[in-house]
C-alpha positions as CSV (number, residue, x, y, z in Angstrom):
1,M,0.0,0.0,0.0
2,S,1.3,3.4,-0.9
3,D,1.9,6.2,1.5
4,Y,0.4,8.6,-1.0
5,S,-3.1,9.1,-2.4
6,A,-3.8,7.9,-5.9
7,T,-6.4,10.7,-6.3
8,L,-4.9,14.1,-6.7
9,N,-6.0,17.5,-5.6
10,V,-9.1,16.3,-3.7
11,P,-11.3,19.3,-2.8
12,A,-11.1,19.9,1.0
13,P,-13.1,23.0,1.9
14,D,-12.2,22.8,5.5
15,T,-8.5,23.2,4.7
16,L,-8.9,26.9,4.3
17,D,-10.4,27.2,7.8
18,L,-7.4,25.3,9.1
19,L,-4.9,27.6,7.3
20,L,-6.7,30.7,8.5
21,S,-6.7,29.5,12.1
22,R,-3.3,27.8,12.2
23,R,-1.1,29.0,15.1
24,S,2.3,27.7,16.1
25,G,2.5,26.3,19.6
26,S,5.6,27.0,21.7
27,A,8.0,24.1,21.9
28,K,8.5,25.1,25.6
29,A,4.8,24.5,26.3
30,M,4.1,21.1,24.7
31,K,3.0,17.9,26.2
32,G,2.1,14.4,25.0
33,P,0.8,12.4,23.5
34,G,2.6,12.9,20.2
35,P,1.7,11.3,16.9
36,N,1.7,7.5,16.8
37,A,3.6,5.6,14.2
38,D,0.9,5.8,11.5
39,Q,0.2,9.5,12.2
40,L,3.9,10.3,12.0
41,R,4.2,8.4,8.7
42,R,1.3,10.5,7.3
43,I,3.0,13.7,8.4
44,L,6.2,12.7,6.7
45,A,4.3,11.6,3.6
46,A,2.5,15.0,3.5
47,G,5.9,16.7,3.6
48,V,7.1,14.8,0.5
49,R,4.2,16.3,-1.5
50,V,5.8,19.7,-1.8
51,P,7.0,21.3,-5.1
52,D,10.3,19.8,-6.1
53,H,11.7,21.3,-9.3
54,G,13.6,18.6,-11.1
55,K,12.4,15.8,-8.8
56,L,15.7,16.1,-6.8
57,T,14.3,15.3,-3.3
58,P,16.6,18.1,-1.9
59,W,15.7,17.2,1.7
60,R,15.6,14.3,4.1
61,F,14.3,13.7,7.6
62,I,15.7,12.8,11.0
63,V,13.0,11.7,13.6
64,F,13.8,12.3,17.3
65,E,11.4,10.4,19.5
66,G,11.6,8.3,22.7
67,E,15.2,7.8,23.8
68,G,16.4,9.5,20.6
69,R,15.4,12.9,22.1
70,A,17.5,12.1,25.2
71,R,20.5,11.1,23.0
72,M,20.2,14.4,21.2
73,G,20.1,16.2,24.5
74,D,23.3,14.5,25.5
75,I,25.0,15.7,22.3
76,L,23.8,19.3,22.9
77,A,24.9,19.2,26.6
78,D,28.3,17.9,25.5
79,C,28.7,20.6,22.9
80,V,27.9,23.5,25.3
81,A,29.8,22.0,28.3
82,N,33.1,22.9,26.8
83,E,32.2,26.5,26.0
84,R,33.9,29.3,27.9
85,D,30.7,30.8,29.3
86,S,29.0,27.5,30.0
87,S,27.2,26.8,33.3
88,P,25.6,23.7,34.8
89,E,22.2,25.3,34.3
90,R,22.9,25.8,30.6
91,V,24.1,22.3,30.2
92,E,20.9,20.9,31.8
93,Q,18.8,23.3,29.7
94,E,20.4,21.8,26.5
95,R,20.0,18.3,27.8
96,A,16.3,18.9,28.0
97,R,15.9,20.8,24.8
98,F,14.5,18.0,22.6
99,M,12.5,16.6,25.5
100,R,10.1,19.5,25.3
101,A,7.9,17.7,22.7
102,P,7.1,14.1,22.3
103,V,8.3,14.1,18.6
104,V,10.8,16.3,16.8
105,I,11.4,16.0,13.1
106,G,14.7,17.4,11.7
107,V,14.3,18.5,8.1
108,V,17.7,18.4,6.4
109,S,18.2,20.5,3.3
110,R,20.6,18.8,0.8
111,V,20.9,21.0,-2.2
112,R,22.8,20.1,-5.3
113,E,25.0,22.8,-6.9
114,Q,26.1,23.3,-10.4
115,I,23.0,21.9,-12.0
116,A,20.1,23.6,-13.9
117,I,17.8,23.8,-10.8
118,P,18.7,26.9,-8.8
119,V,20.0,26.3,-5.2
120,W,17.4,28.9,-4.0
121,E,14.5,26.7,-5.4
122,Q,15.9,23.6,-3.7
123,T,16.2,25.5,-0.4
124,L,12.7,26.8,-0.7
125,S,11.5,23.3,-1.3
126,A,12.9,22.2,2.1
127,G,11.1,25.2,3.7
128,A,7.9,24.0,2.0
129,V,8.5,20.6,3.6
130,C,8.7,22.1,7.0
131,M,5.5,24.2,6.6
132,T,3.6,21.3,5.1
133,M,4.5,19.0,8.0
134,V,3.4,21.7,10.4
135,I,0.0,22.0,8.7
136,A,-0.4,18.2,8.5
137,A,0.3,18.0,12.3
138,H,-2.3,20.7,12.9
139,A,-4.8,19.0,10.7
140,M,-4.5,15.9,12.9
141,G,-5.2,17.9,16.1
142,F,-1.6,18.4,17.2
143,V,0.2,21.6,17.7
144,A,3.6,22.1,16.0
145,N,6.4,24.6,16.0
146,W,9.1,25.0,13.2
147,I,12.2,26.4,14.8
148,T,16.0,26.1,14.3
149,E,17.8,27.5,17.4
150,W,21.6,27.4,17.9
151,C,21.9,23.7,17.4
152,A,20.8,23.8,13.8
153,Y,24.0,25.8,13.0
154,H,26.6,24.3,15.3
155,P,29.1,22.2,13.3
156,K,29.8,19.7,16.0
157,V,26.1,19.0,16.5
158,L,25.5,18.6,12.8
159,E,28.4,16.2,12.5
160,R,27.2,14.1,15.4
161,I,23.7,13.7,14.0
162,G,25.0,12.6,10.7
163,L,24.9,15.7,8.4
164,K,27.3,15.9,5.5
165,P,29.2,19.1,4.9
166,T,26.8,20.0,2.1
167,E,23.7,19.6,4.3
168,R,21.9,22.1,6.5
169,I,19.0,22.0,9.0
170,A,16.0,23.7,7.4
171,G,14.1,23.3,10.7
172,F,13.2,21.2,13.7
173,I,9.5,20.5,13.7
174,Y,8.3,20.0,17.3
175,I,4.9,18.2,17.5
176,G,2.7,17.6,20.6
177,H,-0.2,19.1,22.3
178,P,-0.3,22.6,23.9
179,V,0.0,22.8,27.7
180,E,-2.2,26.0,27.6
181,P,-4.8,27.1,25.1
182,L,-3.2,28.9,22.2
183,E,-3.5,32.7,21.8
184,D,-3.3,34.4,18.5
185,R,-0.8,37.1,17.7
186,A,-1.3,40.2,15.6
187,R,-1.3,39.7,11.9
188,P,-0.5,42.4,9.3
189,P,-3.4,44.1,7.5
190,L,-3.4,42.6,3.9
191,E,-3.5,46.2,2.5
192,A,-0.2,47.0,4.1
193,I,1.7,44.1,2.5
194,T,-0.1,43.8,-0.9
195,T,0.4,45.7,-4.1
196,R,-1.1,45.1,-7.5
197,F,0.9,45.3,-10.7
């Protein structure tokens, strides 16, 4: 059985309501349960449906769940422990960073250079993967947060989680349930950000 629908562009009128009400939930204020194995597979499959000029698949996924979150915390704690301004509190904060949500998906951007498809388009495709997975999680009743933070840019962290020198973290997608009800933030008036040509 395929992870993908054989029927394309199925009308889903409620999708617009989801998009107009979607709100990121703070990774610091998440609780379980997270998505089960089938739900997680569907979130990943939704991410794969993004535009991908040239069919390059310029992204891949790293799933942090269960003890994998704690192992990531050990890597982060180890990386900050040797910094000059480190403190025991900071080390413990980093050890707990990936424990904030029941599931975290790392989206790895892996662009190919010196080909006809612009690097920028490949990078945007990885961003589209992140947003699509956030929307898929919300559609299932979870809350999600797409963030990077320092660990997405630290060379030692990236090496220890298996990134190649040509790869980058497009985002970590934290998925769970909100501890508190979500509150919206101010959105720009459309007139202030829209022009017509």
